[in-house]
N, C-alpha and C positions, 0 to 999 in steps of 0.2 A: 502498544500494549499499555493498558491503564495500570496505574499504581494500586497497591492494596487499599481496600476500604478500611478506614480507621473510625472508631467510635470514641468520642470524648464525652465524659460525664463529669459534671461538677455538682456536688451535693452541698448546698448551703443551708443556712439556718431557716430560710423561708422557701426558696425554690431549688429544685433540682433541674439542671440544664443538660441537654444532650445535643451533640453535633455529629453529623456524618461528614467525613472529610477524606479527600484524596489530595495527594501532594500537588498534582498538576492542575487540579480544579478548585482547590480550596474548600470552602464550606458548601456542601451539597444540600443539606437540610439542617434545621435546628428547631428545637422545641423546649418548652418549659412545663414543669409540673410541680405542684406544691410538695415540699419535703414532708414526708409522713413519718414523724419521729417514732411512733409506736411500731411501725413496720416500714423500714427504709426502702425495702424492695418495691413497695407500691409506688413511691415517688420516682424511683429509678425507672420502673416499668412504664409509668405514665409518660415520662419525658422521651424515653427511647422509642416506645411504640408510636408516639405522636410524630417523632422525626421520621421514622421509617414510613409512616402513613402518608407522608408528603412526597414519597418517591415510589418507584416500582422495584426497589431493591429488597432482596430477601435478607433476613437476619443472618442466615447461614453464610453470607458473603463477607461478613465482618471478619477481618484478619487480626485485629488487635484492639483491645479496649484499654483506655487510660482514664484514671479517676483522680480528680482533685477534690478537695473538701475543705470546708471551713469548720467542720464539727470539732476538731481538736482545738483550734484557735478559739472558737466560741466558748468551749468548755472552760478553758483557762481564763478567758476574760470574765466569764460569768461565775467563776468559782465552782464549777461542776466537776464531777468525776467520782469514781469509786473510792471507797475507803481503802487505804494502802498502809502496810506496816513497813517502816524503814529500819533496816539492820545495818548498823555502822560498826565496822571492824577496825580496831586500833584508834578510834576517835573517842573523845570524851564529851560530856555535856556542854562544856564551854565552846566546843566547835559548832554547836547548833546556832550560836549567835552570829556566825560568819556566813558570808555569801548569800544572805537573804533566806537562809534555810528556816529560821525560826518563824518568819512571817508566813512561809508557805506551808508549814506543817499542819497548823490548825489542830483538829482532833486526831490526826493520824498518830498511832503509837510508834515509839522508837525503842529499839533494843541495842544496847552497847555490848560489844564483844571484845575481849582482849585478842590481839593479833595484829595483822598487817605486815607491811614491809618497809624497808628504807628506800632511799632514792636509787640505790643500785640493785634492788630486788631481793635483798637479804631479809629473811622472815623473822618476826617475833612469834612465839608459840601461840597458836590459835586455841581459844577455849570457847566451846559452844554450849557450855552448861546452861547459861541463862536463856539461850535460844531454845534448847530442848524443853526447858520448863515452861516457856511462854507459848510454844507452838500449839498445844492442844486447845487453848482458849482462843488464840488469835485466828486459827484456821477456820473457826466458825463465825468470825466477826468481820474480817477484812476480805476484800475481793482479790487482792494481789499483794506481792512483796517487792521491795526495792532493796538491793544490797550494794553498799559502798564500802570499799576497803581502803585503808591508808596506803598510798602509792600503788594502788592496784594497776595503774597503767604501766608500772614497771614490772609487776608480777601479779597476775590475776588469780593465783592458785587458791588463796583463801576465799575469794569471792565465789569461785567455782565450787569449792567444797561446801560452803554455806548454801549456795543455790541448790545443789544436788540434794542436800539434806532436807531443805524446805519442801522441795518437790516430792521427795519420798514420803514425808509425813503429812503434808497438807494437800498435795495435788493441785495447788493454786499456781497461777502464772508468777514467774520471778524474773526481774530485770536486774542485771549486773551493770555497775557503772562503767567497767572497762569495755562493755559492748557498745556504749553510746559515745564515748569521747576518749581521745588519746592525750588530752591536755591535763596538766597538773592543776591542782586547786580542788582539794577533796570536798569541802562543803558545797561548792557550786556543782560539782559532779554528782554529789548526793542529791541535791535539789533537782537536777535534771532527771536523775533516775527515779526519784519519787514521783515527779510529774508524769513520767513515762508509765509507771505502774498504775497511776490513776486513770490513764487514758486507754489502757488495754481493752477494757470491755466496750468502750465507745467505738473505737476503730474496728475491733473484731466484729461488732454487730454490723457496721457499715459494709465491710468487705464480705462478710457472710451473706448479707442481704443481696449484694450485687452479684455474687457468685451464684446464688440460688436463682436469681432472675435470668442470668446468662444461660444456665443449664436448662431452665424451663423453655427458653426461647430458641434453643438449638444453636447458640453462639459458642462455638468451640475455638476460643482464641485466648492468647495470653492476656492476663489482667495486670496492668501496671498501676502504680500510685505515684502521684507527684510529691516529691519531698519539698522541704522548706527552702531549698536552694534552687528550685526550679527543675532539678534533674528527676529522673524516673527511678523507681525501685519496684521490685516484684511485690505482689500482694502478700506473699509469704513473709517477706522481710518487713513489710509495713505492720503486719500483725505482731511481730516481735519487738519492733522499735517504733511504736506509734508516735512517740515524741518527735520523730523526724518529719511527721506530717503537719506539725504546727507551722503555720504560714504556708501550707500547701496551696490553698486557694489563692492567696495573694501572690505567691510566687508564680503560679500558673497564669494569673492575670497579667503579670509583667511580661512573661514570655509571649502571651497572646497580644498584648499591646504593641510589642516590638514587631510582631508579625503583621498586625492589622494596619499600623501606621507607617512602618519603615523608618520611624524617627530614631536618630542616634541620641539626641538630647531632648529630654522631656521630664516633666513631673507627672507621675501617674497616680491617680487617686481612684480607688475602687470602692464604691459605696454599696453595701449589701443591706440585709435586714438588721444585722446585729452590729457590724463593725464598719469602720472606714479604714482602709489601708493605703498608706502613702509611701511612695518610693521614687527614686530618681534614676532615670536612664542616663548613663554617661558612656559615650563612645559606643552606643548600641547595645550595651550590656548592663544588667542590674548589678550593682556592687554588693558583694557579700559582707555581712556584718563581721568585723574582725574579732569581736568578743562574744559572738553568739546571739541568738534571737532573744529579744525582750518582748514578752507577751503577757498581758494582764498583770504587769508589774513584776514578773518573774524574769530574772536575768539568767537565762539558760546557757548551756554550752552547745546547743544545737546549731550546726552550720546552716545559715539561712540568708536569704537576701536581706540587705540593709533596708528595712522598712519599719515604719511605725504603725502600730495597730491601735486604734482608738475605739472605745465602746460607744460608737455613734453610727446609727443607721436609720433606715426608713421605718423600722419597727422599734426604735428606741423608746423607752419609757419617758413620758412627759411628766416632769416634776413642776408643780406650780407652787411657788412660795408667795403667799398673799399677805405676809406679815408686814411688809413695808407699805408706804403710801402708794407705790406702784407695784403690781404683781410682777415677779420675775419668773421666767420660764427657763428651765435647764433640761437638756435631753441626755438620756443614758445614765450609766453604761449598760444597764440591764435591758434585755430584749423582752418585750411583751408580745403576745398575740394581738394584733390589731383588732379592735372591736368589729371593724368591717369584715375581716377575715373570719372571726369567730361566728358572726351571724351568717356568713356565706356557707359555712359548713354545718352549723347547728340550728339555723332557721329561727322559727317563731319564738322559741323559748328565750333566746337572747333579746330579741326585739321587745317582747312583752315585759321582760324584767327592766330593760332600759326605759321603756315608756312609763312604767309604774314609778320608777325613781324620778323621772323627769316631771311627773305630775304631782309628786308628793309635796306637801307644804313645808316639810322640814327635811333638810339635806341629811343623808346618811353619811357616816364616817368613810365608808368604802364605796360610795356611789361610783358606778361606771367601771367596777372591777369584778372579775370573775376568776374562778379556778376551774381547771379541767384536767382530768387525769390522763397521763400517758401510759398506755398499756404495754408494759415491759415485763409482765409476769409478777408474781408475788415476791417482793424482796424479803430476805431472811434476817436482816440485821437491823430492823427498825425498833425504836423504843416504843413502849406501850402508848404514849401520847401521840407519837407519829402514826402508829398503826390505827389508832382510833380516828384521827382526823382524816387519814387517807381513805378509810372505809366510808366516810361521808361524802367523798368526791367520786362521783360515778363518771360515766362517759358523757353525760349531759352537763354543760357548764353550770357551776353553782355560784350565785352572787356572793361576794365576800361578806356583805352585810348579813347574809343568812348563815354562812359558814363559821365566821369568827364571832363567837359569843362571849369570849373573854380575851383580855389584852394579851395574856400569855400565849394564846394560840397563834398569834402572828409570827413569833419566833419559830414555832413548830412548823408552820406552813413554809417559812423561808427555808428551813432545813429540807423539806420535801422537794422544794423547787431546786435547791442546790444539788440534791441527789438525782435530779433529772426524772423525777416521778410525777411531777405536776407542772403544768404551764399556768402562768398568770396571764390574764388578758386585761387590757386597758387602753387608754388613749395613746396614740402614736402619731408621728408625722404622716404615715400612710393614710390614717383616717382623715387628717387635715386635707391631704390632696384629694381624697374622695369628695369631701364637702366643697372644695374649690373647683371640682370638675376636671382636675388634671390627672386623675387616675380613676378607673371605673371597673376594674376586674372583680371587685368584691361587693359588699353590701353598703351602699352609700347612706341608707337610712340609719343603720346602726351607728355609723360614724357621726351623722348629724346629731342624733340623740346624745351620744357620748360627749360631743363638744358643747351641746346646749346645757347639759348637766354641769360641765366644768365652767362654762362661761358665767354662770350665775353665782359662783363663789365670790365672796366679798374680800376686797383688799383692806389695808390698814385704815383707809379713810372711810370705809363703809360702803364703797361703790362696787358694783359688779366688775369683775376683772375684764370683761369684754362685752360689747353691746349685742353680739349675736354669735351664733356658731361660726358663721363665715369670718367674722372679725377675729375670733380666737384662732381659727384655722390659719389665717394670714400671719398672725403673730408667731405661730408655731413654725411655719415654713420659713419666715424671716429668721427665726432663731436657729433653725437648721443651717441656713445659708451662712449666718455669722459664725456658728460653732464649727462648721466645716471649714470655713476660711481660716479660722484660728488653728485647727489641727493641721491643715496643709502647710500653713506658714510655719508652724512649730517644727514640722518635719524638715522643711527646707532650711530653717535656721540651724537645726541640729547638724545637717549636712555641712553647713558653713562653719561649724564649730562655735556657734553662738547660742548654745542651749540655755544660757543664763537668761535670755530674753524669753519671757512667758507671754505669748500674745493674749492669753486670757485675762491677764492682770495689768499689762503694760498700758499706761495712759497714752504714750506716744503711738503705739500700735492702734489703740482704740480710735484716736483722732485720725490716723491715716485710713483705717478701714471705713470710718464714717464720712470721710472727706470733710471733716469739720473745718470751716473757714477760720482764719485768724491771722494775726501778724506773722506768727511763725507757722508755716504750713508744713504738714507732714504728709508724706506719700510712701506707698509701698508697691512694689511690682516684682514679678518673677522674671528671670532672664530667659525663660524658655516656655513653650506651650504647656498648658495644663490639659492632660488627656483624662477625660472622665469615662469611667467604666461602671457597669452595673445597669440593671434594668431601669432604674430611676435616674440614671445619669443625664438624659436629655432634659429632664424636668429641673434638676438642681444645678448642674454644673455651669451653664452659661452665666447665671447670677454669681456663682462662687468665683469663677474666673474673672468676671467683671469687677468684683470687690477686690481681687488680688492684682488687678492690672495685667492680666495675662490673656493670651490667645486661648480660646476654648476649642478643643478638638475632641469630638465624640465619634468614634468609628462606627461604621454601619452595623457591625456585629458586636458592639460594646456590651450588649446584654448577655453574651455568651463567651466573652473573652477568656474566662477561666477554662471552659471546656475546650476551646481552641488551643490554648497554651498546653493543655494536658496531652494533646496528641502530636504537637510539633516538637516536644522536648527530647532530650537524650538521656540515656543511662550514664551515670557518672559515679565511679567508685574510687574512694580515696583511702589509702593505707599509709600509716605513719609508723616507721621503725626508728627507735632511738638508740644512740650509742653513747655510753658514759664511761668514765675511766676512774674507778675507785682507787687505783694505785698505778704508779709508773709502769707502762708496758702492758697493763691488763685492761681489757675493754669488755663491757657488758652490753650485749645486744638484746633489746626488749621490743616485743611487738611482732605480730604475724607469725606466732609460733612460740615455742618454749624459750624462756630467758636463758641465754648461754653466755659464758665468758670465753674470751679468745685473746691470744697474744698478738700484738702488732696492730697499729692503727689502720694501716692500709688494708690488711686482711679483714678487719672488723667492718670498715666502711664498705668494702666490696660485698661482704656477706649481707650487710644491711640493705644495700641497693638491690641485690638479687632477691632477697626476701620480699622487699616492698613491691617490686615490679611483678614478681610471680603472684603474690597475694592479690594485688590490684587487678591483674588480668583474670585470675580465677574468680574473684568476687564479681567482676563485671559479667563474666561468662555465666555465672550462676544466676545473675539477675536477668539474663536473656539477651545480652548485647551481641550484636553482629559487627564485624569489621572494626575490631577494637583498636583504638589509638592510645598510646601510652605517653605520659609526660612525667618527668622526674625533676623534683626540686630538692635543694639541700640547704638547710639552715645550720651552719656550724659555728659554735661559740668556742674559740680557742685563743684566749688572750696570752700575752707574754707574761710569765711570772718569773721574776728574778733572772731574766735573760733567756729563759727557755719557754718553748711553746707548751701550753697545757690544755688539752681538750676537756672542756667542761661538759658540753652536750652537743651531739649532732642529731638533727631531725631529718630523716630521709623520707620525703613525701612523694609517693607514686600515685598518679591519677590515671585511670583508664576510662575512656569514653567510647560510646557507640550507640547507634540507633537500636532500639529493641527489635528483636526478631518478630516475625509475624507468622500466623498460621498459614501453611501452604495448602492450596487446594489439591485434592487427590487426583 
C-alpha cells in the first residue's frame, strides 16, 4: 500500500516551488513558477499545476500540504511590513533603548501604560487611560498592534485585558508578548512582538492565497507551515504568530539538505533571490540558536535554527562605487527585480526605454532603473506625497529618470518600496548570468542593455569601469563569489566562537581567499563539505567552495530543497512552566494556565510537570499531530543560602512531537 501523497510548497522572493512527495518514493515531480507578489495564489497555482501536469495524479489525491516561505525573512531583511503600534505596560521610555528596540521601532508609535507585574506575578494597577485616548486616531493609521507587559510571562493578565480592549475598539490584529516567548527580557520580547505585528498582513495574505488555490483545485487536506526551527505548525497558528515563520524557508532547506545528502556534518548554504542563508549540520541535526533568531539585524526571541541570513542573492542590487581609481562593486542587501525578468514580463516598453538610455549622449542619474507597482489594493494610510507618487506608477514599469523629477521624491519612493507597494528594478547578478550565457530563462537583451549602460560609467581616473557588458558581467559574478565566500566563512567563524574576525575587512582572510603569494602564506579551508542549495547553486557554489578550500556538494534536487524539507518535517510543540518561591514554603506556578500559589516544593514541581506535559500534548494535537511523543526537561536553580537550599527558579520544559495527520480517503 502506497503512503499518502504530500505536497510541499516554498514561496520565495523570486520563485515559488512545488514538489509532490511520497515517503517510499521520494520526489515524484517538481516545478517552479515566478512568485507573483500582487496575487500570491497565481505563483502557487503555477508551480503546483506544473508539478501535477508532469504526472497522472489528481489533485484530490493530495493528503497534506506543507508550506515554507522566505517572505517574512525577506520583509525583515528589506525593512518591509505594515505600520504597527506598540503598547508597553509597566515600562518607561528608557526601556526603549534596550534590546535593540529603539533601532527597530522606526516610525511605529509607542504607548506607555502604568501596570505590569513583578517576578512572582503580583500586579501593579493597570491604567488604560492613555490607550483609550490614542485608539481612535491609531485605529485608522496602523495595521496592527503589539502588546508587551512587564513580567507578562509570569502573569499575562494585563496583556490580555489590553488586547481585548484594542480588539473591541479597533477590530485590528493584536499580538501579545506572552504568546510568543516564555523568556524574561521585556524589551527583546517587545521587539519580537512588534515584528510579529508588522508581519501579520504579509503571512495572512500568503496563507489566504494558498488556501484559496487549494479550495479551487479540490485539494481538501490539512495545510501546515514550516516554523523557523524546522518544525511544522498549522496554518491557523501561523496566522496568529507569523514571527515564528522567520527563517521558515532556510529551516526547511536544512531539513531538506539532510534528507537529500544524508550527511551528518556539513556547512549548508542556500542562495535565493534575496538572501543567502548559512547553517551547520552537526550530528545530522541543525543546531538551534540559544538566544533566538537574528534576522535583518533584529535579535529576536524566536526559537529557530542557528543560521545566519545575509542580504545577498541572485537578485541583489548591484552598487557601483566609481569614485576611486578603480570602481568597486558591492551587492545587496536590497533585492531588485532583475532587468531581464522585468523585460520578460513587460516586454517592449522596458527594452525600448533601455535602448534609448543606451543611445543617449549624456547618462541619466537613474539610468537602468524602473519602478513598477504591486497591486495590493488602495492603502489607506499614505501621506499626500506618497499617494501622488504612487498614482504615477501604473502596471507598466516607469523609468526612474521619468518618475523622479525632484531629489525629495527619492525618499518618498523608498517609503513606498518599504511598504511593499512598489518594486524597484535594476541591475542584478541574475542579469550578469544572462549576459554570460549561464542563465537563460528571462530576457537576455534587457540584461545586456542594462550592463552596457552601467559599463560606460567613469571611474576616478576618467576611464569606463568595464570594457563591455560581458566584462562587467564577469566582475559582478566574481564579486558574488567573493561576497558569498565571505558570508559563508563569517557564519563558520561565528560557530567557532571567532565572530571578532570579519572576513570582509580582514587582510589575512583577503590574502587567503585570493591565494596571494608571499613569504608568509595564508590559507583557509572548511573541515566539512559545503552543500549548495538554490536554483542557481550549480552556477555559483563550485567556485565558492573552491575559494573556501571545501568539497562542493550540490544535490540533484537542490533547487527545491525547501519544498522537500517542508513535507518531511514534524510538528513540535514546546510548553514552559516556571516555579518560583517568593517566601519560604510558598511556590508560584506560572505558564500553561492561571498563575497559582501552592505550599510545598514537591507538590509545586509535580503540578508544573503535569501542566507542562498536558499543555504540550494538547497543543501538538491542536496542530494536527498524530502518534505524539513527549519529552520533559527541567532547569532548576536552587543554590545553598546560609546552609539551606533556596529555590530561585525552576523551568519545566515539555516537548511534544509527531508527524502531522493527513486527509483520509472516504
